[in-house]
TORPA-4810 file (N, C-alpha, C, O; in nm, 3 decimals):
<nodes>
NODE_1_35.936_4.976_10.278_35.884_4.844_10.326_35.791_4.886_10.470_35.811_4.980_10.546_M
NODE_2_35.689_4.787_10.478_35.531_4.835_10.547_35.628_4.760_10.705_35.713_4.672_10.720_T
NODE_3_35.558_4.850_10.790_35.588_4.861_10.925_35.617_4.677_10.936_35.721_4.623_10.971_A
NODE_4_35.487_4.611_10.895_35.461_4.462_10.928_35.615_4.369_10.893_35.666_4.282_10.964_A
NODE_5_35.653_4.409_10.793_35.756_4.381_10.749_35.884_4.399_10.841_35.959_4.303_10.855_V
NODE_6_35.910_4.512_10.900_36.008_4.536_10.994_35.964_4.474_11.118_36.069_4.468_11.182_K
NODE_7_35.888_4.432_11.180_35.854_4.363_11.287_35.769_4.201_11.285_35.653_4.194_11.245_A
NODE_8_35.837_4.091_11.329_35.831_3.985_11.354_35.797_3.878_11.487_35.885_3.877_11.574_L
NODE_9_35.692_3.800_11.507_35.715_3.749_11.633_35.751_3.626_11.605_35.719_3.576_11.497_R
NODE_10_35.795_3.583_11.664_35.859_3.463_11.716_35.814_3.382_11.799_35.850_3.407_11.914_V
NODE_11_35.733_3.270_11.783_35.662_3.191_11.870_35.574_3.280_11.922_35.500_3.326_11.834_G
NODE_12_35.548_3.331_12.053_35.514_3.365_12.162_35.522_3.521_12.243_35.453_3.609_12.294_E
NODE_13_35.636_3.488_12.217_35.700_3.651_12.285_35.796_3.750_12.210_35.784_3.872_12.206_T
NODE_14_35.874_3.689_12.164_36.027_3.754_12.097_35.982_3.810_11.953_35.921_3.761_11.858_N
NODE_15_36.051_3.958_11.987_36.014_4.037_11.833_36.133_4.059_11.764_36.201_4.144_11.822_V
NODE_16_36.185_4.016_11.664_36.277_4.010_11.598_36.286_4.142_11.495_36.191_4.140_11.416_V
NODE_17_36.364_4.241_11.478_36.348_4.338_11.371_36.418_4.327_11.251_36.540_4.338_11.247_Q
NODE_18_36.325_4.298_11.117_36.428_4.277_11.025_36.556_4.363_10.961_36.647_4.328_10.886_A
NODE_19_36.529_4.469_11.013_36.683_4.578_10.975_36.774_4.527_11.050_36.875_4.597_11.036_N
NODE_20_36.795_4.430_11.134_36.899_4.417_11.258_36.982_4.356_11.175_36.927_4.261_11.119_S
NODE_21_37.080_4.372_11.147_37.199_4.281_11.110_37.305_4.222_11.165_37.396_4.165_11.106_R
NODE_22_37.283_4.247_11.357_37.379_4.188_11.427_37.334_4.081_11.543_37.397_4.050_11.644_H
NODE_23_37.145_4.008_11.475_37.113_3.939_11.572_37.163_3.852_11.563_37.249_3.842_11.475_R
NODE_24_37.127_3.714_11.673_37.169_3.610_11.674_37.095_3.519_11.612_36.975_3.544_11.623_T
NODE_25_37.123_3.407_11.542_37.005_3.293_11.516_37.048_3.146_11.586_37.157_3.105_11.626_F
NODE_26_36.934_3.094_11.582_36.948_2.954_11.628_37.005_2.872_11.545_37.027_2.901_11.427_P
NODE_27_37.033_2.764_11.599_37.132_2.647_11.485_37.036_2.610_11.395_36.933_2.571_11.450_E
NODE_28_37.034_2.610_11.306_36.956_2.531_11.138_36.830_2.675_11.118_36.835_2.798_11.127_G
NODE_29_36.714_2.561_11.085_36.620_2.641_11.005_36.504_2.667_11.133_36.459_2.580_11.208_P
NODE_30_36.478_2.787_11.133_36.348_2.811_11.238_36.224_2.918_11.163_36.221_2.945_11.043_F
NODE_31_36.164_2.949_11.227_35.986_2.982_11.171_35.974_3.129_11.237_36.039_3.176_11.330_E
NODE_32_35.887_3.177_11.171_35.885_3.314_11.231_35.709_3.368_11.198_35.683_3.319_11.088_L
NODE_33_35.623_3.423_11.235_35.492_3.436_11.208_35.481_3.575_11.231_35.513_3.633_11.334_K
NODE_34_35.414_3.646_11.089_35.357_3.761_11.102_35.186_3.765_11.198_35.087_3.692_11.195_F
NODE_35_35.219_3.882_11.271_35.082_3.886_11.290_34.952_3.881_11.157_34.836_3.853_11.186_S
NODE_36_34.988_3.907_11.040_34.917_3.852_10.897_34.978_3.834_10.798_35.079_3.904_10.781_R
NODE_37_34.940_3.737_10.699_34.988_3.706_10.594_35.069_3.807_10.540_35.028_3.923_10.541_R
NODE_38_35.209_3.769_10.480_35.235_3.895_10.400_35.230_3.902_10.234_35.245_3.799_10.168_L
NODE_39_35.208_4.023_10.177_35.183_3.976_10.029_35.262_3.909_9.955_35.314_3.828_10.031_T
NODE_40_35.296_3.897_9.868_35.359_3.882_9.781_35.490_3.974_9.738_35.597_3.923_9.706_E
NODE_41_35.471_4.079_9.741_35.568_4.220_9.726_35.648_4.213_9.864_35.771_4.215_9.858_Q
NODE_42_35.581_4.203_9.996_35.630_4.219_10.099_35.727_4.096_10.122_35.837_4.116_10.174_E
NODE_43_35.698_3.999_10.092_35.784_3.858_10.083_35.902_3.905_10.001_36.006_3.935_10.061_L
NODE_44_35.897_3.912_9.903_35.988_3.986_9.804_36.105_4.069_9.897_36.222_4.029_9.902_V
NODE_45_36.046_4.216_9.983_36.118_4.285_9.991_36.174_4.258_10.117_36.280_4.309_10.154_D
NODE_46_36.089_4.160_10.200_36.173_4.097_10.340_36.286_3.982_10.312_36.367_3.946_10.397_F
NODE_47_36.280_3.941_10.203_36.369_3.824_10.120_36.500_3.909_10.097_36.603_3.856_10.137_S
NODE_48_36.509_4.026_10.041_36.568_4.121_9.995_36.647_4.168_10.103_36.770_4.168_10.099_T
NODE_49_36.571_4.214_10.212_36.644_4.311_10.281_36.710_4.217_10.391_36.790_4.258_10.475_E
NODE_50_36.669_4.100_10.380_36.741_3.986_10.450_36.835_3.867_10.354_36.841_3.747_10.379_N
NODE_51_36.899_3.932_10.247_37.014_3.849_10.134_37.065_3.750_10.200_37.077_3.639_10.147_G
NODE_52_37.109_3.776_10.345_37.240_3.679_10.339_37.148_3.555_10.445_37.205_3.510_10.544_H
NODE_53_37.035_3.520_10.417_36.991_3.412_10.451_36.849_3.377_10.321_36.796_3.448_10.236_L
NODE_54_36.830_3.242_10.361_36.693_3.166_10.248_36.616_3.168_10.365_36.613_3.129_10.482_R
NODE_55_36.530_3.257_10.244_36.399_3.243_10.353_36.260_3.199_10.216_36.250_3.234_10.099_I
NODE_56_36.172_3.110_10.302_36.070_3.020_10.232_35.927_3.054_10.324_35.921_3.096_10.440_E
NODE_57_35.849_3.031_10.259_35.715_3.057_10.338_35.603_2.957_10.286_35.559_2.953_10.171_E
NODE_58_35.563_2.870_10.404_35.497_2.759_10.355_35.335_2.800_10.352_35.296_2.915_10.374_D
NODE_59_35.272_2.718_10.329_35.128_2.729_10.278_35.041_2.811_10.368_34.946_2.873_10.320_K
NODE_60_35.068_2.815_10.496_34.998_2.857_10.589_35.032_3.024_10.596_34.964_3.091_10.673_N
NODE_61_35.141_3.091_10.515_35.197_3.204_10.595_35.299_3.186_10.671_35.358_3.293_10.684_G
NODE_62_35.345_3.107_10.723_35.497_3.050_10.828_35.625_3.080_10.769_35.655_2.998_10.682_T
NODE_63_35.708_3.169_10.787_35.831_3.195_10.699_35.910_3.086_10.787_35.891_3.066_10.907_L
NODE_64_36.001_3.021_10.705_36.085_2.929_10.741_36.225_2.991_10.696_36.258_3.013_10.579_I
NODE_65_36.281_3.009_10.780_36.443_3.105_10.809_36.583_2.995_10.800_36.595_2.921_10.897_I
NODE_66_36.661_2.984_10.718_36.754_2.907_10.676_36.887_3.026_10.684_36.901_3.108_10.593_M
NODE_67_36.993_3.022_10.819_37.091_3.126_10.821_37.166_2.982_10.717_37.125_2.875_10.672_P
NODE_68_37.313_3.070_10.719_37.414_3.020_10.609_37.426_2.850_10.691_37.379_2.827_10.802_P
NODE_69_37.500_2.746_10.606_37.528_2.644_10.656_37.676_2.618_10.697_37.764_2.700_10.670_V
NODE_70_37.700_2.505_10.761_37.855_2.493_10.757_37.924_2.472_10.638_37.869_2.484_10.528_D
NODE_71_38.031_2.445_10.651_38.159_2.437_10.580_38.127_2.286_10.487_38.118_2.284_10.364_F
NODE_72_38.117_2.198_10.552_38.113_2.090_10.494_37.938_2.047_10.429_37.920_1.965_10.339_D
NODE_73_37.823_2.124_10.502_37.695_2.121_10.381_37.732_2.219_10.263_37.698_2.186_10.149_S
NODE_74_37.789_2.317_10.281_37.837_2.436_10.166_37.877_2.359_10.063_37.835_2.364_9.948_G
NODE_75_37.966_2.280_10.112_38.068_2.193_10.012_37.987_2.101_9.905_37.998_2.104_9.782_V
NODE_76_37.889_2.006_9.996_37.834_1.902_9.945_37.704_1.962_9.895_37.646_1.873_9.832_R
NODE_77_37.619_2.097_9.896_37.525_2.132_9.813_37.591_2.207_9.662_37.531_2.225_9.556_E
NODE_78_37.740_2.242_9.699_37.816_2.321_9.589_37.820_2.222_9.485_37.772_2.252_9.376_G
NODE_79_37.872_2.104_9.505_37.906_1.985_9.423_37.788_1.930_9.354_37.792_1.914_9.232_R
NODE_80_37.662_1.894_9.438_37.540_1.878_9.377_37.466_1.948_9.292_37.396_1.903_9.201_A
NODE_81_37.486_2.079_9.329_37.413_2.174_9.244_37.565_2.182_9.068_37.541_2.224_8.955_Y
NODE_82_37.662_2.140_9.106_37.775_2.167_9.036_37.702_2.057_8.927_37.662_2.092_8.816_G
NODE_83_37.694_1.946_8.967_37.655_1.821_8.861_37.570_1.866_8.792_37.588_1.867_8.670_Y
NODE_84_37.426_1.927_8.861_37.305_1.998_8.759_37.333_2.090_8.654_37.296_2.096_8.537_L
NODE_85_37.399_2.152_8.718_37.465_2.296_8.592_37.547_2.218_8.501_37.522_2.241_8.383_F
NODE_86_37.640_2.128_8.525_37.744_2.058_8.423_37.680_1.968_8.331_37.726_1.954_8.218_A
NODE_87_37.558_1.892_8.377_37.453_1.858_8.283_37.387_1.981_8.229_37.437_2.009_8.120_W
NODE_88_37.307_2.054_8.260_37.255_2.187_8.157_37.380_2.199_8.051_37.365_2.117_7.960_W
NODE_89_37.457_2.249_8.042_37.565_2.302_8.014_37.576_2.176_7.850_37.540_2.197_7.734_L
NODE_90_37.614_2.101_7.889_37.613_1.968_7.812_37.433_1.976_7.721_37.437_1.978_7.598_T
NODE_91_37.354_1.979_7.761_37.241_1.936_7.708_37.155_2.065_7.691_37.084_2.059_7.590_H
NODE_92_37.142_2.179_7.765_37.135_2.268_7.713_36.959_2.345_7.691_36.920_2.441_7.626_K
NODE_93_36.875_2.227_7.801_36.729_2.222_7.786_36.672_2.296_7.887_36.734_2.293_7.994_R
NODE_94_36.583_2.354_7.884_36.487_2.410_7.943_36.615_2.523_8.104_36.721_2.575_8.068_G
NODE_95_36.577_2.531_8.223_36.676_2.614_8.303_36.697_2.525_8.425_36.614_2.449_8.475_E
NODE_96_36.834_2.550_8.466_36.830_2.544_8.621_36.861_2.667_8.713_36.921_2.773_8.695_V
NODE_97_36.800_2.611_8.812_36.822_2.719_8.928_36.845_2.714_9.029_36.785_2.620_9.082_C
NODE_98_36.942_2.801_9.134_37.032_2.769_9.231_36.939_2.761_9.352_36.816_2.771_9.358_S
NODE_99_37.045_2.737_9.463_36.950_2.737_9.585_36.901_2.886_9.580_36.789_2.897_9.631_P
NODE_100_36.937_2.968_9.547_36.841_3.104_9.600_36.723_3.162_9.549_36.661_3.261_9.588_S
NODE_101_36.696_3.070_9.437_36.561_3.071_9.404_36.425_3.019_9.460_36.384_2.904_9.475_T
NODE_102_36.370_3.135_9.485_36.229_3.089_9.539_36.086_3.043_9.383_36.087_3.087_9.268_G
NODE_103_36.010_2.969_9.432_35.932_2.933_9.325_35.739_2.954_9.441_35.699_2.893_9.541_F
NODE_104_35.686_3.049_9.368_35.557_3.017_9.432_35.457_2.904_9.367_35.431_2.884_9.249_K
NODE_105_35.411_2.840_9.480_35.362_2.723_9.415_35.231_2.709_9.442_35.175_2.795_9.509_L
NODE_106_35.153_2.585_9.387_34.980_2.613_9.355_34.947_2.622_9.477_34.853_2.701_9.484_P
NODE_107_34.987_2.563_9.628_34.939_2.541_9.738_34.950_2.695_9.825_34.902_2.710_9.937_D
NODE_108_35.014_2.790_9.758_35.024_2.941_9.779_35.182_2.969_9.880_35.218_3.073_9.937_T
NODE_109_35.244_2.850_9.874_35.353_2.884_9.951_35.493_2.906_9.860_35.510_2.883_9.740_S
NODE_110_35.564_2.947_9.935_35.740_2.998_9.828_35.830_2.927_9.907_35.878_2.953_10.017_T
NODE_111_35.846_2.819_9.822_35.957_2.742_9.845_36.091_2.735_9.755_36.090_2.763_9.636_R
NODE_112_36.203_2.695_9.824_36.339_2.707_9.735_36.413_2.558_9.764_36.404_2.499_9.872_A
NODE_113_36.468_2.522_9.680_36.532_2.363_9.721_36.707_2.386_9.662_36.757_2.497_9.645_S
NODE_114_36.762_2.286_9.644_36.910_2.322_9.678_36.971_2.323_9.519_37.090_2.351_9.500_D
NODE_115_36.871_2.286_9.394_36.895_2.307_9.264_36.770_2.245_9.226_36.708_2.159_9.288_G
NODE_116_36.739_2.305_9.110_36.594_2.262_9.059_36.639_2.282_8.869_36.741_2.333_8.823_A
NODE_117_36.515_2.219_8.791_36.541_2.197_8.667_36.371_2.243_8.640_36.270_2.206_8.699_W
NODE_118_36.387_2.329_8.536_36.274_2.365_8.487_36.274_2.298_8.349_36.375_2.247_8.300_I
NODE_119_36.146_2.302_8.285_36.121_2.252_8.132_36.152_2.387_8.028_36.172_2.504_8.062_S
NODE_120_36.149_2.343_7.924_36.177_2.455_7.867_36.050_2.526_7.798_36.041_2.635_7.743_G
NODE_121_35.948_2.417_7.823_35.798_2.461_7.830_35.717_2.567_7.887_35.645_2.656_7.842_E
NODE_122_35.760_2.519_8.021_35.754_2.619_8.144_35.823_2.757_8.156_35.769_2.856_8.204_K
NODE_123_35.929_2.751_8.115_36.029_2.868_8.108_35.947_2.950_8.037_35.903_3.052_8.089_V
NODE_124_35.909_2.904_7.867_35.871_3.025_7.780_35.732_3.035_7.797_35.662_3.070_7.702_A
NODE_125_35.678_3.005_7.916_35.529_3.071_7.983_35.552_3.184_8.081_35.460_3.239_8.141_G
NODE_126_35.647_3.207_8.089_35.703_3.294_8.206_35.659_3.447_8.145_35.687_3.495_8.036_L
NODE_127_35.589_3.500_8.241_35.559_3.668_8.183_35.675_3.709_8.211_35.763_3.626_8.235_S
NODE_128_35.703_3.851_8.215_35.820_3.897_8.229_35.802_3.947_8.359_35.915_3.961_8.405_V
NODE_129_35.699_3.989_8.462_35.712_4.022_8.589_35.748_3.878_8.658_35.790_3.874_8.774_N
NODE_130_35.730_3.773_8.587_35.760_3.618_8.703_35.881_3.648_8.644_35.911_3.743_8.717_D
NODE_131_35.984_3.637_8.557_36.118_3.653_8.579_36.183_3.724_8.687_36.287_3.690_8.744_R
NODE_132_36.100_3.839_8.713_36.154_3.925_8.823_36.124_3.904_8.956_36.182_3.979_9.034_K
NODE_133_36.041_3.815_9.008_36.018_3.814_9.112_36.012_3.643_9.154_36.087_3.561_9.102_T
NODE_134_35.902_3.606_9.266_35.921_3.450_9.267_35.814_3.385_9.152_35.696_3.415_9.164_F
NODE_135_35.839_3.331_9.085_35.762_3.268_8.982_35.689_3.186_8.990_35.729_3.082_9.043_P
NODE_136_35.548_3.194_8.943_35.453_3.125_8.962_35.472_3.025_8.905_35.421_3.019_8.793_H
NODE_137_35.560_2.891_8.957_35.593_2.781_8.839_35.640_2.686_8.972_35.682_2.701_9.087_L
NODE_138_35.600_2.566_8.864_35.642_2.433_8.972_35.757_2.374_8.901_35.751_2.353_8.780_V
NODE_139_35.854_2.349_8.964_35.994_2.295_8.869_35.928_2.160_8.881_35.847_2.107_8.958_P
NODE_140_36.015_2.117_8.745_35.978_1.947_8.747_36.122_1.848_8.801_36.135_1.729_8.771_D
NODE_141_36.180_1.893_8.851_36.309_1.829_8.935_36.368_1.951_9.031_36.408_2.062_8.995_F
NODE_142_36.360_1.886_9.183_36.436_1.929_9.245_36.545_1.838_9.312_36.548_1.720_9.278_V
NODE_143_36.641_1.886_9.412_36.724_1.857_9.458_36.753_1.916_9.630_36.818_2.018_9.652_I
NODE_144_36.703_1.843_9.721_36.708_1.866_9.877_36.855_1.838_9.926_36.900_1.761_9.841_E
NODE_145_36.933_1.857_9.999_37.037_1.826_10.021_37.009_1.898_10.222_36.996_2.011_10.269_M
NODE_146_37.011_1.744_10.287_36.998_1.744_10.432_37.130_1.809_10.496_37.241_1.757_10.488_R
NODE_147_37.105_1.923_10.558_37.270_2.018_10.629_37.254_1.970_10.719_37.147_1.909_10.731_S
NODE_148_37.369_1.970_10.858_37.379_1.909_10.986_37.275_1.922_11.062_37.234_1.827_11.129_S
NODE_149_37.213_2.047_11.064_37.141_2.121_11.142_36.968_2.071_11.080_36.862_2.107_11.131_S
NODE_150_36.980_2.009_10.998_36.818_1.975_10.909_36.740_1.853_11.033_36.796_1.772_11.106_D
NODE_151_36.614_1.878_11.019_36.548_1.765_11.078_36.519_1.668_10.953_36.506_1.730_10.847_R
NODE_152_36.509_1.543_10.945_36.478_1.451_10.843_36.364_1.449_10.824_36.326_1.483_10.712_L
NODE_153_36.262_1.408_10.926_36.168_1.451_10.919_36.094_1.551_10.846_36.021_1.513_10.754_G
NODE_154_36.104_1.684_10.878_36.054_1.770_10.841_36.098_1.771_10.669_36.011_1.789_10.584_K
NODE_155_36.235_1.752_10.633_36.249_1.766_10.468_36.171_1.646_10.435_36.083_1.676_10.355_L
NODE_156_36.169_1.526_10.466_36.057_1.438_10.395_35.935_1.483_10.362_35.900_1.484_10.244_K
NODE_157_35.842_1.532_10.474_35.724_1.617_10.472_35.735_1.737_10.378_35.638_1.766_10.309_K
NODE_158_35.852_1.812_10.370_35.876_1.865_10.251_35.895_1.867_10.142_35.894_1.966_10.069_K
NODE_159_35.929_1.694_10.097_35.954_1.632_9.966_35.803_1.582_9.920_35.757_1.599_9.807_M
NODE_160_35.738_1.519_10.027_35.611_1.464_10.009_35.493_1.595_9.964_35.454_1.626_9.852_T
NODE_161_35.459_1.648_10.089_35.342_1.743_10.102_35.381_1.892_10.007_35.288_1.962_9.968_D
NODE_162_35.528_1.929_9.975_35.512_2.045_9.904_35.533_2.023_9.779_35.443_2.037_9.697_T
NODE_163_35.680_1.978_9.739_35.724_1.931_9.614_35.643_1.834_9.543_35.572_1.886_9.457_W
NODE_164_35.633_1.708_9.553_35.558_1.593_9.470_35.358_1.648_9.511_35.268_1.602_9.441_I
NODE_165_35.335_1.723_9.601_35.222_1.740_9.623_35.147_1.873_9.550_35.027_1.898_9.549_K
NODE_166_35.281_1.970_9.474_35.267_2.060_9.403_35.259_2.038_9.278_35.212_2.119_9.198_N
NODE_167_35.303_1.928_9.250_35.373_1.856_9.069_35.505_1.860_9.038_35.543_1.855_8.921_G
NODE_168_35.583_1.869_9.137_35.718_1.837_9.019_35.703_1.657_9.016_35.626_1.577_9.070_V
NODE_169_35.799_1.647_8.940_35.794_1.543_8.879_35.891_1.383_8.926_35.864_1.264_8.933_Q
NODE_170_36.035_1.487_8.953_36.107_1.418_9.049_36.172_1.459_9.141_36.224_1.563_9.102_L
NODE_171_36.211_1.431_9.279_36.272_1.497_9.362_36.381_1.394_9.436_36.370_1.275_9.467_A
NODE_172_36.486_1.487_9.452_36.602_1.379_9.515_36.649_1.453_9.666_36.696_1.567_9.675_W
NODE_173_36.624_1.366_9.773_36.659_1.419_9.911_36.771_1.327_9.939_36.758_1.205_9.950_L
NODE_174_36.888_1.398_9.951_37.003_1.350_9.962_37.065_1.353_10.132_37.132_1.453_10.155_I
NODE_175_37.053_1.276_10.224_37.125_1.302_10.341_37.285_1.271_10.367_37.316_1.159_10.407_D
NODE_176_37.321_1.306_10.359_37.464_1.286_10.420_37.490_1.260_10.598_37.595_1.208_10.637_P
NODE_177_37.411_1.291_10.669_37.467_1.249_10.762_37.404_1.091_10.772_37.471_1.013_10.840_V
NODE_178_37.337_1.063_10.737_37.299_0.908_10.745_37.327_0.797_10.569_37.284_0.691_10.523_A
NODE_179_37.404_0.884_10.536_37.466_0.810_10.356_37.344_0.806_10.307_37.360_0.744_10.202_Q
NODE_180_37.234_0.831_10.316_37.139_0.763_10.231_37.085_0.860_10.133_37.123_0.977_10.133_K
NODE_181_36.992_0.813_10.044_36.906_0.885_9.966_36.794_0.878_9.915_36.756_0.772_9.865_A
NODE_182_36.720_0.982_9.917_36.580_0.887_9.912_36.517_0.985_9.736_36.533_1.102_9.699_Y
NODE_183_36.458_0.887_9.683_36.391_0.940_9.533_36.265_0.938_9.527_36.217_0.827_9.552_V
NODE_184_36.175_1.039_9.499_36.028_1.047_9.516_36.014_1.099_9.365_36.093_1.168_9.301_Y
NODE_185_35.877_1.042_9.323_35.840_1.049_9.209_35.670_1.108_9.214_35.603_1.120_9.317_R
NODE_186_35.630_1.133_9.094_35.497_1.186_9.081_35.394_1.104_9.114_35.302_1.131_9.190_Q
NODE_187_35.414_0.996_9.051_35.337_0.858_9.048_35.313_0.807_9.196_35.236_0.714_9.220_D
NODE_188_35.399_0.885_9.313_35.378_0.837_9.443_35.458_0.727_9.489_35.451_0.674_9.599_G
NODE_189_35.548_0.693_9.377_35.693_0.562_9.422_35.780_0.636_9.494_35.787_0.758_9.479_S
NODE_190_35.862_0.563_9.587_35.978_0.625_9.693_36.065_0.526_9.659_36.004_0.419_9.660_L
NODE_191_36.216_0.507_9.619_36.312_0.436_9.650_36.378_0.520_9.754_36.384_0.643_9.758_D
NODE_192_36.432_0.420_9.848_36.534_0.428_9.946_36.679_0.393_9.902_36.691_0.272_9.887_T
NODE_193_36.783_0.457_9.879_36.954_0.443_9.868_37.002_0.395_9.993_36.997_0.481_10.081_I
NODE_194_37.043_0.292_10.026_37.097_0.287_10.169_37.248_0.364_10.186_37.276_0.414_10.296_D
NODE_195_37.325_0.370_10.097_37.474_0.413_10.081_37.478_0.500_9.971_37.410_0.477_9.871_S
NODE_196_37.562_0.610_9.983_37.655_0.671_9.924_37.749_0.595_9.768_37.781_0.675_9.680_F
NODE_197_37.782_0.453_9.749_37.817_0.396_9.676_37.660_0.373_9.562_37.594_0.269_9.552_D
NODE_198_37.641_0.478_9.504_37.542_0.480_9.404_37.574_0.602_9.336_37.660_0.689_9.354_H
NODE_199_37.459_0.581_9.233_37.436_0.684_9.106_37.318_0.727_9.081_37.242_0.646_9.026_I
NODE_200_37.273_0.842_9.106_37.131_0.896_9.115_37.164_0.937_8.974_37.263_0.998_8.932_L
NODE_201_37.036_0.881_8.899_36.991_0.927_8.749_36.854_0.995_8.803_36.777_0.978_8.896_N
NODE_202_36.873_1.111_8.653_36.726_1.197_8.672_36.635_1.149_8.550_36.577_1.233_8.481_G
NODE_203_36.621_0.974_8.516_36.525_0.913_8.435_36.470_1.021_8.306_36.515_1.105_8.228_E
NODE_204_36.362_0.964_8.339_36.282_1.028_8.220_36.231_1.178_8.208_36.159_1.239_8.128_Q
NODE_205_36.320_1.221_8.360_36.272_1.390_8.372_36.368_1.481_8.329_36.344_1.585_8.269_V
NODE_206_36.484_1.437_8.364_36.622_1.500_8.309_36.706_1.400_8.289_36.799_1.370_8.364_C
NODE_207_36.666_1.326_8.152_36.762_1.253_8.109_36.909_1.301_8.088_36.949_1.412_8.054_Q
NODE_208_36.979_1.184_8.120_37.140_1.162_8.095_37.211_1.286_8.228_37.326_1.332_8.227_G
NODE_209_37.123_1.310_8.313_37.193_1.364_8.433_37.222_1.228_8.555_37.141_1.139_8.585_F
NODE_210_37.343_1.246_8.602_37.387_1.119_8.691_37.443_1.220_8.770_37.486_1.328_8.730_N
NODE_211_37.439_1.159_8.937_37.496_1.224_9.011_37.557_1.124_9.117_37.496_1.060_9.202_L
NODE_212_37.729_1.128_9.083_37.764_1.038_9.174_37.789_1.034_9.309_37.897_1.086_9.339_D
NODE_213_37.699_0.972_9.433_37.685_1.000_9.554_37.826_1.008_9.637_37.840_1.062_9.747_L
NODE_214_37.931_0.940_9.558_38.045_0.896_9.640_38.119_1.007_9.626_38.207_1.025_9.710_R
NODE_215_38.098_1.114_9.511_38.148_1.263_9.518_38.084_1.356_9.610_38.090_1.478_9.591_D
NODE_216_38.008_1.294_9.733_37.949_1.375_9.826_37.988_1.317_9.954_37.935_1.362_10.056_L
NODE_217_38.083_1.213_9.962_38.185_1.209_10.089_38.268_1.293_10.125_38.362_1.318_10.050_K
NODE_218_38.257_1.357_10.249_38.354_1.446_10.280_38.471_1.406_10.439_38.560_1.485_10.471_I
</nodes>
C-alpha cells in the first residue's frame, strides 16, 4: 500500500492514519480528501484496509466514509435487502448485490447502495477482473435507506446526480425518519410516497418485486 493511502487530509487540518483501528469517527457519513486522486487499486486497498467501514468515492475523487449504522437502521437495511434477495431466490434473474458492493460508474465515481439488482445481460458482460474488483457497471435497480444520521438532501442528490444520471433505471430512496419513500426513474419522473402504509413495486425493471413499507416500521 502506498504512502498516499496511509495519510488522508480531513478538511484543511486533520490527518487520519488509515491503519489506525482506534480512531474516533463523527456521527454519520463524512468526507476525506487525498492530496491526489486514488488509483482504482489504491481505492480497493484502502477499502480493504478499512473493511469495517463503507467507503465510496464521488466523481471528484472525494472519499465518503460511512461508519456502521445504529441498530434500528441496520434492522431496516437488513429487511429491505432481505426482500430483494427473497425476490431473486424466486425468479433467479440477474444478480443482487449487498450493501458492501461498490460500482465504478461512468462519471468515474465508485458508489454503493443498500441493495442493487443487475440484469443477466450486464452480468454476462463482466470480465474476470471486473468480478474481482469494483465492477465498471451501472446497476439497473438500487435501494437507498436513510439512516438516522443521514442528511436527506445529500441522499436525494445521490439519487438524481449519481444513480439516475449514470443510467440506473429505477431507484428507491426510503426515509424511515419521515416515513416517506421516493421512487426515481430513468425518464426523470419522481413519485413521493407520503406514508409507510404502502407497497413499493419493481415495475418493469424488477418485475414481481414488492416491498411492504409497513415491515420497516420499528
